[in-house]
C-alpha positions as CSV (number, residue, x, y, z in Angstrom):
1,M,-200.2,170.4,102.9
2,E,-197.5,173.1,104.4
3,P,-196.7,176.1,103.2
4,R,-193.5,177.1,102.1
5,I,-192.3,179.6,104.5
6,E,-194.7,181.6,106.8
7,N,-196.3,184.0,104.5
8,P,-194.1,187.1,104.3
9,V,-196.4,190.0,104.9
10,M,-196.5,188.1,108.9
11,T,-192.9,188.4,109.0
12,N,-192.6,191.8,107.4
13,P,-195.1,194.0,109.6
14,R,-194.3,196.8,107.0
15,A,-195.0,194.7,104.1
16,M,-198.5,193.9,105.8
17,K,-199.2,197.7,106.9
18,G,-198.2,198.8,103.0
19,L,-200.6,195.9,101.4
20,Q,-203.6,196.9,104.3
21,M,-202.6,200.6,103.3
22,L,-203.2,200.0,99.4
23,G,-206.3,198.0,99.8
24,S,-208.3,200.4,102.2
25,A,-206.8,203.5,99.9
26,T,-209.2,202.4,97.1
27,K,-212.6,202.1,99.8
28,D,-214.1,206.1,99.1
29,A,-213.8,206.2,95.4
30,G,-217.1,204.7,94.9
31,L,-216.2,201.3,93.4
32,P,-219.0,199.4,94.6
33,H,-217.8,196.8,97.3
34,T,-219.7,193.8,95.8
35,T,-217.3,194.7,92.7
36,A,-214.4,195.0,94.6
37,L,-214.5,191.6,95.8
38,L,-216.1,189.9,92.8
39,V,-213.1,191.4,91.1
40,Q,-210.5,190.2,94.0
41,L,-212.7,186.4,94.0
42,R,-211.8,186.4,90.2
43,A,-208.4,187.3,90.0
44,S,-207.3,185.2,92.9
45,Q,-209.2,181.9,90.7
46,I,-207.1,182.8,88.1
47,N,-204.0,183.0,89.8
48,G,-204.9,179.7,92.0
49,C,-204.6,181.1,95.4
50,S,-206.5,179.5,97.4
51,V,-206.5,181.9,100.6
52,C,-207.9,184.5,98.7
53,V,-210.1,182.5,96.7
54,D,-211.4,181.1,100.1
55,M,-211.7,184.6,101.9
56,H,-213.3,186.6,98.9
57,S,-216.2,183.7,98.8
58,R,-216.8,184.1,102.5
59,E,-216.8,187.8,101.9
60,L,-219.2,188.0,99.8
61,K,-221.5,185.9,101.5
62,V,-221.0,188.3,104.3
63,A,-222.3,190.7,102.2
64,G,-225.0,188.7,101.3
65,E,-224.5,187.4,97.9
66,R,-226.1,184.6,96.3
67,D,-225.1,181.0,95.8
68,E,-225.6,181.2,92.3
69,R,-223.1,184.2,91.8
70,L,-220.3,183.0,93.9
71,L,-220.3,179.9,92.2
72,T,-220.1,181.2,88.8
73,V,-217.7,184.1,89.1
74,S,-215.7,181.8,86.8
75,A,-217.7,181.4,84.0
76,W,-219.4,185.3,84.7
77,R,-219.7,185.5,80.6
78,E,-222.0,182.9,80.0
79,T,-224.4,183.5,83.4
80,P,-227.2,186.2,83.5
81,Y,-225.6,186.8,87.3
82,F,-223.8,190.2,86.6
83,S,-224.7,193.6,85.8
84,D,-223.0,195.4,82.7
85,A,-220.8,197.0,84.9
86,E,-219.7,194.2,86.8
87,R,-219.0,192.0,83.5
88,A,-216.3,195.1,82.7
89,A,-214.9,194.8,85.6
90,L,-214.7,191.3,85.8
91,A,-213.4,191.8,81.9
92,L,-210.7,194.6,83.0
93,T,-209.7,192.2,86.0
94,E,-209.1,189.3,84.0
95,A,-206.8,191.4,80.8
96,A,-204.9,193.1,84.2
97,T,-204.0,189.8,85.7
98,R,-202.9,187.7,82.4
99,L,-200.9,190.3,81.1
100,A,-198.5,188.4,79.2
101,D,-201.4,186.3,77.9
102,S,-201.8,188.8,74.9
103,Q,-200.1,190.8,72.8
104,D,-202.1,193.8,73.6
105,A,-202.1,193.4,77.4
106,V,-205.3,195.0,78.0
107,P,-207.0,195.8,74.9
108,D,-209.0,199.1,74.2
109,E,-212.2,197.4,73.9
110,V,-211.8,196.2,77.3
111,W,-210.9,199.5,78.7
112,H,-213.2,202.0,77.0
113,E,-216.3,199.1,78.3
114,A,-214.9,199.7,81.8
115,A,-214.9,203.5,81.3
116,R,-218.3,203.6,80.3
117,H,-219.6,202.1,83.5
118,Y,-217.0,203.9,86.1
119,D,-215.8,207.6,86.3
120,E,-212.2,208.2,86.8
121,Q,-211.9,207.6,90.3
122,Q,-213.6,204.3,90.2
123,L,-211.2,203.3,87.3
124,G,-208.6,204.1,89.4
125,A,-209.8,202.5,92.3
126,L,-210.6,199.3,90.3
127,V,-207.4,199.2,88.8
128,L,-205.3,199.7,92.2
129,E,-208.0,196.6,93.5
130,I,-206.8,194.5,90.6
131,A,-203.0,195.2,91.3
132,A,-203.5,194.7,95.3
133,I,-205.2,191.1,94.8
134,N,-202.6,190.5,92.0
135,A,-199.6,191.3,94.9
136,W,-201.6,189.4,97.6
137,N,-202.1,186.5,95.4
138,R,-198.3,186.1,94.3
139,I,-197.5,186.1,97.5
140,N,-199.6,183.6,98.7
141,A,-199.4,181.4,95.9
142,T,-195.4,181.3,95.7
143,T,-195.1,180.4,99.4
144,R,-197.7,178.0,99.1
145,Q,-200.0,179.7,101.9
146,I,-202.8,177.2,103.0
147,T,-206.3,178.4,103.4
148,G,-208.3,176.8,106.6
149,E,-211.4,178.0,109.0
150,W,-208.6,180.6,110.2
151,I,-209.6,182.9,107.6
152,N,-212.6,183.6,109.3
153,Q,-210.6,185.9,111.6
154,W,-209.7,188.3,108.8
155,I,-213.1,188.6,106.9
156,P,-215.4,192.0,108.5
157,G,-218.6,190.4,110.0
158,G,-217.0,187.0,110.4
159,Q,-216.2,185.3,112.9
160,G,-212.9,187.1,114.3
161,E,-211.5,190.6,115.2
162,K,-208.5,190.8,112.7
163,A,-210.2,192.1,110.0
164,A,-207.6,193.5,107.7
165,A,-207.7,193.6,103.9
């Protein structure tokens, strides 16, 4: 396996900085860190981004998540391991990631359920988290970026020092 090109965010420092700034803009909005990581993992699974699936799974492990939750994110509807708030965030993630799959891209019922669990600032952060991870997924999947052990250098609390997004 080989990437098609070097990752564009690595060759364009302004792009990297912009995506990192978008990612960090949500940190103080009160969205639980684990929820943000679950959202990132689920969107990455849908989009087939191996780099992000690997990274966010590892980040969830570093955050202390149990294997049961990590292994069932893609089947969250059929498992007892997620809170109602996390389920609402995951449903919003799926709808916002699969915009073209439905005539009503993000149904009111999905939005209202998320709004039941998150205030406006948290909802805004959730929407931005979904948008940011979808951008990363599209960059990585389009250029066929390949994951590997090197990913640890980008994980806060992992083995490296470059924790980024």
